[in-house]
N, C-alpha and C positions, 0 to 999 in steps of 0.2 A: 499472408497478406499482413499479419500483425507484425512479424519481423521486419517486413519492408517498410512499414511506417515508422517503426523504432529506429531503423538504420536512417531514414530520412531525418528523424529528430535529432539523433546523436552521432551521425556520421559513422565512419569504419573504426574510429577509436575505441569503440566499446559503448556500453550502455550503462552508464553509472546508476541510475535510478533503479533499474531492473536488477543490477547486481547487488545493490545495497538491499533491496526487499529480498532477494533470494538469501543472502547473508543473514539477515534477521530472521527468516523463517527457519534456516538450518540451525541457527545458535539459541533459539528461544522456543520452549514449549509450547507457547501460545502467542500469537501475533494478530493483533487487530488493526486492519487498515480502515481508518474512520475518517468522517468529515465531521468537523466541529459543528456543523448546522443540522446534522441528520439526527432526528429524534430516534430512530431505530438503532443507530450507532450508540447513542446515549444509553438507550435501554439495555443493549448488549454489553457495553462497558460496565454497567451498573451491576448486572447479574454477575458477570465474570469476575470483576474486582472486588465488589463490596460484598455480594451475596455468597459467592463460591470461594472468594480470597484466592483466586487463581493468580498465578504469576504470569502476567501478560505484558508484553512489549506493545504499547498503543503508539501507533504512527498516525497523527492527523495529517492526512493528505493535503488539505486546503491550506494548512499552515506551514507545512515544511517542504512543499513542493511548487514549482511554477506550474501554471495550468497546463502546459504542453506535456511536462513531465508526469503530472497527475493522470492525464488522459492516456499516455504511453504505458504507464504501469497498469492501470485498470484494463487497458486492452490486452496487454500481455498476460496478466494473471487470471482475469475473469472473463475475457471476452467482450468486455464492455466498451462501448465507443463513447 
């Protein structure tokens, strides 16, 4: 069902947002998919980046993606609608 929704959003030419996320995951030891307004995301980023000094790539979904892209990525990666 998730793939059908992604195909409707992006057509047959590929899934650029999903592909971008998969490349980030493969090329970074730590990737945080965050929303800039989420206090739990802020807490996680603070612990990882400041306290643990982890080398993480942070993708602020609400700042870098359109709403449909953000929903598609969340549905694909996490099963979230």
